ZAMARGU-618424 format. One record per residue (C-alpha): x, y, z; residue number from 1. Coordinates in nm, 3 decimals. Each point is the difference from the previous one (the first is absolute). Layout:
BEGIN
PT    east   north      up resi
PT       X       Y       Z  NUM
...
END
This chain:
BEGIN
PT    east   north      up resi
PT   6.828  -2.432  -6.162    1
PT  -0.085  -0.311   0.190    2
PT   0.162  -0.037   0.340    3
PT   0.098  -0.343   0.132    4
PT   0.143  -0.027   0.352    5
PT   0.181  -0.304   0.104    6
PT   0.083  -0.023  -0.365    7
PT   0.322  -0.189   0.040    8
PT  -0.173  -0.267   0.202    9
PT  -0.176  -0.325  -0.113   10
PT  -0.351   0.122  -0.071   11
PT   0.106   0.357  -0.067   12
PT   0.245  -0.100  -0.285   13
PT  -0.247  -0.226  -0.168   14
PT  -0.247   0.280   0.006   15
PT   0.246   0.225  -0.171   16
PT   0.047  -0.277  -0.272   17
PT  -0.374  -0.030  -0.054   18
PT  -0.033   0.379  -0.029   19
PT   0.279  -0.005  -0.254   20
PT  -0.174  -0.274  -0.193   21
PT  -0.312   0.202  -0.018   22
PT   0.170   0.312  -0.126   23
PT   0.066   0.174   0.319   24
PT   0.367   0.111  -0.009   25
PT  -0.035   0.330   0.194   26
PT   0.036  -0.175   0.337   27
PT   0.173   0.126   0.313   28
PT   0.147  -0.270   0.214   29
PT   0.027   0.065   0.366   30
PT   0.193  -0.235   0.250   31
PT   0.306  -0.028   0.228   32
PT   0.256  -0.090  -0.280   33
PT   0.262  -0.116   0.236   34
PT  -0.041  -0.376  -0.076   35
PT   0.188  -0.068  -0.316   36
PT  -0.152  -0.338  -0.027   37
PT  -0.352   0.136   0.012   38
PT   0.088   0.267  -0.240   39
PT   0.061  -0.262  -0.273   40
PT  -0.383  -0.029  -0.009   41
PT  -0.009   0.336  -0.186   42
PT   0.252  -0.097  -0.271   43
PT  -0.130   0.058  -0.338   44
PT  -0.315   0.168   0.120   45
PT  -0.105   0.351  -0.138   46
PT  -0.036   0.286   0.259   47
PT   0.031   0.369   0.011   48
PT   0.149   0.061   0.349   49
PT   0.133  -0.195   0.293   50
PT  -0.080   0.159   0.331   51
PT   0.125  -0.120   0.340   52
PT  -0.306  -0.051   0.238   53
PT   0.135   0.244   0.254   54
PT  -0.010   0.267  -0.267   55
PT  -0.330  -0.092  -0.161   56
PT  -0.212   0.243   0.196   57
PT   0.199   0.295  -0.094   58
PT  -0.007  -0.125  -0.366   59
PT  -0.360  -0.025  -0.013   60
PT  -0.047   0.344   0.141   61
PT   0.196   0.132  -0.302   62
PT  -0.139  -0.243  -0.260   63
PT  -0.360  -0.081   0.095   64
PT  -0.134   0.195  -0.298   65
PT   0.174  -0.235  -0.224   66
PT  -0.120  -0.312   0.181   67
PT  -0.292  -0.206  -0.106   68
PT  -0.028  -0.289   0.255   69
PT   0.187  -0.139   0.290   70
PT   0.022  -0.375   0.066   71
PT   0.151  -0.056   0.348   72
PT   0.142  -0.339   0.021   73
PT   0.292   0.089   0.218   74
PT  -0.002  -0.137   0.363   75
PT   0.188  -0.212   0.256   76
PT  -0.135  -0.339  -0.067   77
PT   0.191  -0.224   0.233   78
PT  -0.233  -0.199   0.216   79
PT   0.256  -0.105   0.225   80
PT   0.096   0.354   0.099   81
PT  -0.141   0.095   0.349   82
PT   0.115   0.356   0.033   83
PT  -0.311   0.196  -0.030   84
PT   0.176   0.334  -0.038   85
PT   0.139  -0.131  -0.341   86
PT  -0.358  -0.068  -0.106   87
PT  -0.134   0.320   0.141   88
PT   0.261   0.200  -0.202   89
PT   0.005  -0.202  -0.336   90
PT  -0.357  -0.131  -0.037   91
PT  -0.236   0.209   0.214   92
PT   0.136   0.360   0.020   93
PT   0.166  -0.001  -0.347   94
PT  -0.325  -0.122  -0.151   95
PT  -0.200   0.264   0.182   96
PT   0.230   0.275  -0.162   97
PT  -0.039  -0.156  -0.342   98
PT  -0.379   0.008   0.048   99
PT  -0.001   0.358   0.113  100
PT   0.220   0.110  -0.285  101
PT  -0.261  -0.165  -0.236  102
PT  -0.282   0.191   0.161  103
PT   0.195   0.321   0.004  104
PT   0.084  -0.028  -0.375  105
PT  -0.295  -0.180  -0.141  106
PT   0.167  -0.305  -0.081  107
PT  -0.154  -0.355  -0.021  108
PT   0.169  -0.276   0.205  109
PT   0.024  -0.373   0.023  110
PT   0.180  -0.143   0.311  111
PT   0.110  -0.340   0.120  112
PT  -0.178  -0.155   0.293  113
PT   0.032  -0.360   0.099  114
PT  -0.188  -0.315   0.080  115
PT   0.202  -0.015   0.314  116
PT  -0.261   0.250   0.126  117
PT  -0.230  -0.295   0.035  118
PT   0.191  -0.183   0.273  119
PT  -0.152  -0.352   0.076  120
PT  -0.309   0.092  -0.214  121
PT  -0.238   0.010   0.299  122
PT  -0.204   0.253  -0.210  123
PT   0.050  -0.172  -0.339  124
PT   0.193   0.142  -0.310  125
PT  -0.268   0.237  -0.114  126
PT   0.114   0.345  -0.119  127
PT  -0.297   0.159   0.176  128
PT   0.140   0.330   0.152  129
PT  -0.245  -0.030   0.293  130
PT   0.200  -0.280   0.158  131
PT   0.351   0.157  -0.044  132
PT  -0.012   0.141   0.363  133
PT  -0.075  -0.342   0.132  134
PT   0.289  -0.183  -0.169  135
PT   0.281  -0.136   0.213  136
PT   0.329  -0.040  -0.196  137
PT   0.256  -0.250   0.135  138
PT   0.313   0.219  -0.028  139
PT   0.120   0.358  -0.015  140
PT   0.011   0.003  -0.380  141
PT  -0.366  -0.097  -0.019  142
PT  -0.086   0.251   0.261  143
PT   0.159   0.282  -0.185  144
PT  -0.189  -0.083  -0.314  145
PT  -0.320  -0.016   0.193  146
PT   0.065   0.314   0.197  147
PT   0.040   0.191  -0.331  148
PT  -0.321  -0.149  -0.156  149
PT  -0.181   0.113   0.313  150
PT   0.150   0.333  -0.019  151
PT  -0.081   0.051  -0.376  152
PT  -0.361  -0.122   0.050  153
PT  -0.043   0.267   0.281  154
PT   0.127   0.302  -0.202  155
PT  -0.235   0.265  -0.101  156
PT   0.228   0.118  -0.275  157
PT   0.089  -0.282  -0.249  158
PT   0.160  -0.004  -0.348  159
PT  -0.265   0.029  -0.271  160
PT   0.084  -0.355  -0.076  161
PT   0.182  -0.238   0.224  162
PT   0.035  -0.371   0.048  163
PT   0.158  -0.213   0.277  164
PT   0.098  -0.349  -0.122  165
PT   0.022  -0.288   0.238  166
PT   0.262  -0.216  -0.160  167
PT  -0.022  -0.367   0.081  168
PT   0.296  -0.235  -0.058  169
PT   0.176   0.166  -0.292  170
PT   0.260  -0.205  -0.195  171
PT   0.193   0.054  -0.323  172
PT   0.303   0.148  -0.175  173
PT   0.233   0.258   0.158  174
PT   0.008  -0.121   0.347  175
PT   0.368  -0.111  -0.016  176
PT   0.094   0.246   0.258  177
PT  -0.271  -0.083   0.263  178
PT   0.201  -0.248   0.204  179
PT  -0.218  -0.180   0.267  180
PT  -0.312   0.191  -0.107  181
PT   0.003  -0.129  -0.371  182
PT  -0.270  -0.241  -0.097  183
PT  -0.003  -0.365   0.089  184
PT   0.020  -0.065  -0.370  185
PT   0.335   0.200  -0.032  186
PT   0.140  -0.188   0.312  187
PT  -0.123  -0.341  -0.126  188
PT   0.146   0.042  -0.343  189
PT   0.346   0.069   0.140  190
PT  -0.027  -0.290   0.252  191
PT  -0.087  -0.224  -0.292  192
PT   0.315   0.126  -0.171  193
PT   0.216  -0.051   0.317  194
PT  -0.147  -0.306   0.173  195
PT  -0.247  -0.154  -0.238  196
PT  -0.301   0.059   0.239  197
PT  -0.232   0.268   0.115  198
PT  -0.038   0.076   0.381  199
PT  -0.348   0.091   0.127  200
PT  -0.099   0.093   0.363  201
PT  -0.171  -0.262   0.211  202
PT  -0.329   0.081   0.121  203
PT  -0.022   0.089   0.379  204
PT  -0.375  -0.019  -0.009  205
PT  -0.206  -0.322   0.023  206
PT  -0.251   0.117  -0.256  207
PT   0.263   0.025  -0.278  208
PT   0.235  -0.255  -0.148  209
PT   0.352   0.073  -0.054  210
PT   0.034   0.210  -0.328  211
PT  -0.366   0.048  -0.019  212
PT  -0.021   0.351   0.136  213
PT  -0.204   0.198  -0.249  214
PT   0.082   0.333  -0.161  215
PT  -0.140   0.216  -0.271  216
PT   0.304   0.020  -0.226  217
PT  -0.015   0.273  -0.285  218
PT   0.238   0.048  -0.263  219
PT   0.167   0.331  -0.020  220
PT  -0.127   0.068  -0.364  221
PT  -0.349  -0.022   0.132  222
PT   0.088   0.253   0.270  223
PT   0.132   0.245  -0.265  224
PT  -0.288  -0.059  -0.228  225
PT  -0.255   0.097   0.269  226
PT   0.220   0.316   0.068  227
PT  -0.028   0.090  -0.361  228
PT  -0.365  -0.049  -0.009  229
PT  -0.064   0.219   0.300  230
PT   0.245   0.271  -0.124  231
PT  -0.196   0.013  -0.332  232
PT  -0.344  -0.010   0.152  233
PT   0.049   0.239   0.295  234
PT  -0.350  -0.047   0.161  235
PT  -0.143  -0.210   0.283  236
PT   0.247   0.104   0.269  237
PT   0.053  -0.243   0.281  238
PT   0.204  -0.281   0.147  239
PT   0.007  -0.328  -0.214  240
PT   0.125  -0.348   0.045  241
PT   0.261  -0.112  -0.236  242
PT   0.020  -0.377  -0.016  243
PT  -0.138  -0.258  -0.233  244
PT  -0.284  -0.103   0.212  245
PT   0.132  -0.366   0.019  246
PT   0.200  -0.128   0.286  247
PT   0.264  -0.260  -0.084  248
PT   0.237  -0.198   0.221  249
PT   0.371   0.024   0.021  250
PT   0.011  -0.363  -0.110  251
PT  -0.166   0.099  -0.316  252
PT   0.249   0.285  -0.048  253
PT   0.294  -0.245   0.048  254
PT  -0.124  -0.259  -0.232  255
PT  -0.058   0.244  -0.272  256
PT   0.353   0.148   0.059  257
PT   0.139  -0.349  -0.078  258
PT  -0.231  -0.076  -0.293  259
PT   0.082   0.329  -0.175  260
PT   0.363  -0.149  -0.022  261
PT  -0.127  -0.341  -0.109  262
PT   0.116  -0.139   0.344  263
PT  -0.171  -0.242   0.247  264
PT  -0.094   0.166   0.332  265
PT   0.229  -0.049   0.303  266
PT  -0.128   0.185   0.298  267
PT   0.138   0.015   0.354  268
PT  -0.192   0.140   0.297  269
PT   0.192   0.213   0.252  270
PT  -0.094   0.167   0.322  271
PT  -0.138   0.348  -0.030  272
PT   0.244   0.264   0.154  273
PT  -0.107   0.103   0.356  274
PT   0.005   0.368  -0.082  275
PT  -0.293  -0.028  -0.250  276
PT  -0.174  -0.314   0.146  277
PT  -0.263   0.196   0.183  278
PT  -0.029   0.257  -0.257  279
PT  -0.071  -0.224  -0.303  280
PT  -0.306   0.010  -0.216  281
PT  -0.127  -0.344  -0.077  282
PT  -0.271   0.102  -0.238  283
PT  -0.059   0.303  -0.230  284
PT  -0.236   0.030  -0.285  285
PT  -0.103   0.345  -0.152  286
PT  -0.369   0.073  -0.066  287
PT   0.025   0.160  -0.334  288
PT  -0.353   0.094  -0.081  289
PT   0.062   0.382   0.081  290
PT   0.275   0.036  -0.262  291
PT  -0.204  -0.200  -0.264  292
PT  -0.306   0.218   0.076  293
PT   0.174   0.301  -0.130  294
PT   0.082  -0.150  -0.313  295
PT   0.323  -0.199   0.029  296
PT  -0.057  -0.305  -0.234  297
PT   0.338  -0.128  -0.103  298
PT   0.054  -0.367   0.152  299
PT   0.278  -0.046   0.256  300
PT   0.294  -0.236  -0.074  301
PT  -0.057  -0.338   0.163  302
PT   0.268  -0.121   0.231  303
PT   0.109  -0.254  -0.267  304
PT   0.038   0.261  -0.288  305
PT   0.152   0.270   0.224  306
PT   0.272  -0.234   0.139  307
PT   0.066  -0.141  -0.353  308
PT   0.060   0.367  -0.139  309
PT   0.209   0.092   0.305  310
PT   0.220  -0.310  -0.003  311
PT   0.051  -0.042  -0.368  312
PT   0.031   0.362  -0.113  313
PT   0.170   0.152   0.301  314
PT   0.154  -0.221   0.252  315
PT   0.153  -0.255  -0.237  316
PT   0.167   0.261  -0.216  317
PT   0.062   0.230   0.280  318
PT  -0.173   0.284  -0.159  319
PT  -0.209   0.298   0.111  320
PT  -0.347   0.123  -0.102  321
END
């Protein structure tokens, strides 16, 4: 059995789909299943059991001998949440328990970290584990992810294989339920339908033009592909960046959201909300040499190709992956 936590969510449900496509149907999905809209992400997917996240540790105690791998995607991912206790419970302490169960039962583990750990990028975007203790995330979400990375590296007892993946800006199908935290592509697509234009944040820094803030946008199908590679390889444990290695502007993203629908761009710039203005990353770009050095050779989707697949095959027909 392959366990996927956060399985009803955006990335988790896409991972379940890819597992199914590669012949893994004995999948155990773990999540808080109280959100009916989010649960639609699992419709049509094959899995053996559905376990509430609060009952998962009891379940693994009883079923570890049947379990082959744990991919821990579940987390509180709201970057506008500032209650540290929420992140301590759901991101830090829950993940510590997952790690310790993997150690106890000899199970390999992949877990989700985040590019939010890099903060303003004072130390670059290199997945060198020696700099993790120096990083200065800009919000409690990023802090919780970095706190776990630091904790994991410091452990004497580790799973026989483990990988922490620093997700950069992931976009793609199955994010219908995410509300404010959905990708700019998702929001832009619906703004075009409603108003015929896309709204982008103005820049509040002199060194960036409006809309030219740069991020490393990675298509969710690349994220799941890397997870499958690591699950199958099970060596070279450590923390890895997971982006494309190529920063692109939000302006590029907006233009491609229009062009994928054969529409002329119509972009409006709006003030960035005060609650995120001083916590906003203006540039992220993953150094990807480390992942490639262990044998990952599959090319990443370009921004153009990823947006075209997302818009044409999922957003326009309103379907799920």
